[in-house]
C-alpha positions in Angstrom: -9.7 12.0 11.7 -8.9 13.3 8.2 -11.0 16.0 6.6 -10.0 17.4 3.2 -11.9 20.5 2.0 -12.0 21.9 -1.5 -8.4 20.9 -2.3 -6.6 22.2 -5.3 -3.2 21.1 -6.4 -1.2 22.2 -9.4 2.1 21.4 -11.1 3.4 24.8 -12.3 0.4 26.2 -14.1 -1.3 22.9 -14.7 -4.1 22.2 -12.1 -4.4 18.4 -11.4 -6.7 18.4 -8.4 -9.8 20.6 -8.5 -12.1 21.3 -5.5 -11.7 17.9 -4.0 -13.2 17.1 -0.6 -13.0 13.8 1.4 -13.6 12.6 4.9 -12.0 9.6 6.6 -13.2 8.6 10.1 -11.3 6.6 12.8 -11.3 2.9 12.0 -12.6 3.5 8.5 -11.1 2.2 5.3 -11.8 4.5 2.4 -10.9 3.7 -1.2 -10.0 6.3 -3.8 -10.4 4.9 -7.3 -10.0 6.1 -10.9 -8.1 5.5 -14.1 -4.4 6.2 -14.5 -3.5 9.9 -14.7 -6.6 11.4 -13.1 -4.9 12.7 -10.0 -5.0 10.0 -7.3 -1.3 10.0 -6.5 -1.2 13.8 -6.6 -4.0 13.9 -4.1 -2.3 11.4 -1.7 1.0 13.3 -1.9 -0.7 16.5 -1.1 -2.3 14.9 2.0 1.1 13.7 3.1 2.7 17.1 2.5 5.0 16.1 -0.3 3.2 18.4 -2.7 2.0 21.9 -1.8 -1.7 22.8 -2.1 -2.9 25.8 -4.1 -6.2 26.1 -2.3 -8.2 24.2 0.3 -7.5 22.8 3.7 -6.3 19.5 5.2 -7.4 18.8 8.8 -6.0 15.9 10.6 -7.1 14.9 14.1 -8.7 18.3 14.5 -5.6 20.3 13.4 -5.1 22.3 10.2 -1.9 20.7 8.8 -2.2 22.3 5.4 1.0 24.3 5.8 2.9 21.6 7.8 5.8 19.6 6.6 5.6 15.9 5.7 7.8 15.1 8.6 5.4 16.9 11.0 2.5 15.0 9.6 4.4 11.7 9.9 5.1 12.4 13.5 1.4 13.1 14.1 0.6 9.6 12.9 0.2 9.8 9.1 2.1 7.1 7.3 2.5 6.7 3.5 3.3 3.7 1.3 4.0 5.2 -2.2 3.2 3.8 -5.5 6.4 2.1 -6.7 7.4 1.2 -3.1 10.6 3.5 -2.9 12.5 1.1 -0.7 16.2 1.7 -0.2 17.8 -0.9 -2.5 21.3 -0.9 -0.9 20.0 -1.3 2.7 19.0 -4.7 4.1 15.4 -5.6 4.7 15.9 -5.1 8.4 17.5 -1.6 7.9 14.6 -0.7 5.6 12.0 -1.6 8.2 13.9 0.3 10.8 13.7 3.5 8.7 10.0 3.5 9.6 11.0 4.5 13.1 12.3 7.9 11.8 8.7 9.1 11.9 8.6 8.6 15.7 10.1 10.8 18.4 13.3 9.3 19.9 11.5 8.3 23.1 9.0 6.1 21.2 11.5 4.3 19.0 11.8 0.6 19.7 12.4 -2.8 18.1 10.3 -4.3 15.3 7.0 -5.6 16.6 6.7 -9.4 15.9 3.3 -8.6 14.4 5.1 -7.2 11.3 6.8 -10.6 10.8 3.6 -12.5 11.3 2.1 -10.4 8.5 5.0 -10.9 6.2 7.1 -14.0 7.3 9.4 -13.7 4.3 10.8 -10.4 5.6 12.1 -12.2 8.7 13.7 -14.9 6.6 15.3 -12.3 4.3 16.1 -9.7 7.0 19.8 -9.5 6.0 19.2 -9.5 2.3 19.4 -6.1 0.4 16.1 -4.6 -0.4 17.0 -4.3 -4.1 17.4 -8.0 -4.3 13.8 -8.7 -3.4 11.0 -9.4 -5.9 8.5 -6.7 -6.6 5.9 -8.3 -4.4 8.4 -8.7 -1.6 9.4 -5.1 -1.9 5.8 -4.1 -1.6 5.5 -6.1 1.6 8.7 -4.4 2.8 7.3 -0.9 2.1 4.1 -1.7 4.0 6.1 -3.1 6.9 8.2 0.0 7.0 5.1 2.1 7.3 3.4 0.0 10.0 6.3 0.1 12.4 5.6 3.7 13.1 2.2 2.6 14.5 0.3 5.1 12.2 -3.2 6.4 13.1 -3.8 7.0 9.4 -2.2 4.8 6.7 -2.1 6.0 3.1 -1.6 3.2 0.6 -1.1 4.1 -3.1 -1.9 1.2 -5.3 -0.4 -1.6 -3.1 -1.6 -4.4 -5.4 -0.2 -3.0 -8.7 1.8 -5.6 -10.6 1.8 -7.9 -7.6 1.4 -11.7 -7.7 -2.0 -13.0 -6.4 -0.7 -14.7 -3.3 0.9 -11.4 -2.1 -2.2 -9.5 -3.0 -4.0 -11.9 -0.6 -1.5 -11.2 2.1 -2.0 -7.4 1.7 -5.8 -7.9 1.8 -5.4 -9.9 5.1 -3.2 -7.2 6.6 -5.8 -4.5 5.9 -8.5 -6.6 7.3 -6.5 -7.4 10.4 -5.7 -3.7 11.0 -9.4 -3.0 10.7 -10.3 -5.7 13.3 -7.4 -5.1 15.7 -6.9 -1.4 15.6 -10.3 0.2 15.8 -8.9 3.8 15.7 -6.5 3.3 12.7 -7.9 4.6 9.4 -6.8 3.6 5.9 -7.0 5.6 2.7 -6.4 3.2 -0.1 -5.7 4.2 -3.8 -6.7 1.2 -5.8 -7.8 0.2 -9.4 -8.9 -3.4 -8.7 -12.7 -3.4 -8.3 -12.7 -6.7 -6.5 -9.9 -5.8 -4.1 -11.5 -2.5 -3.2 -14.9 -4.1 -2.5 -13.2 -6.7 -0.3 -11.6 -4.2 2.2 -13.2 -0.7 1.9 -16.1 0.8 3.8 -16.6 3.8 1.6 -15.6 4.8 -1.9 -14.7 7.9 -3.8 -14.2 7.9 -7.6 -12.0 10.6 -9.2 -12.0 11.7 -12.8 -10.1 14.6 -14.3 -9.1 15.8 -10.8 -12.6 15.9 -9.4 -14.8 13.6 -7.3 -17.5 12.2 -9.5 -19.0 9.5 -7.2 -19.0 8.7 -3.6 -20.9 6.2 -1.4 -20.8 3.1 0.8 -21.5 0.8 -2.2 -19.4 0.3 -5.3 -22.0 -0.4 -8.0 -20.3 -1.4 -11.2 -23.0 -0.1 -13.5 -22.7 3.4 -11.9 -18.9 3.6 -11.9 -17.6 1.5 -14.7 -17.2 4.5 -17.0 -14.6 5.9 -14.7 -12.7 2.6 -14.0 -10.8 0.0 -15.9 -13.2 -2.9 -14.9 
């Protein structure tokens, strides 16, 4: 599904990601963890094509997409929920969700699946309200809904629980679990700092420190990784 090989990403002359490799298989949820400032968001943005890579390769569904645009990657089934949500504050909730269809070819665009509103009922109630008027947690739900309407094959979630109230964290956890159960081919790459949340949804873990992978495995053992996390 997604195969990252020896990726290096830099801002000007400052290298942030060094020789990072990662694999994500169909139906798998992988969690990328680490303290603030170690390169997690930079890595996700490089996968999505928002940042250019200095070295290495990004293969998605068997194709080398390293030099492809973010729009191309989105239309191939990559969908990104950024840290900070980045919803459109002046657009309504409905209009924000509809923006997710921009990732699809015109022939595939359609109305919002009722499944989205089952995940986040508040968005249906507030469909005519401006996105900027929603709470932080509601905006996070909106950002995830916008990503899901494009029916992604690979969903990139950058710290979806950051600063979110517990009941909405639970909603997001339930959505990830449902995607895993109902969409066996959909993969999720999750950037997360919450130890408990990561363990509740992920099948495999990577820990990043100073731009490098320092741990990977199917188990997240606190004694082995606590030095790299805020636990």
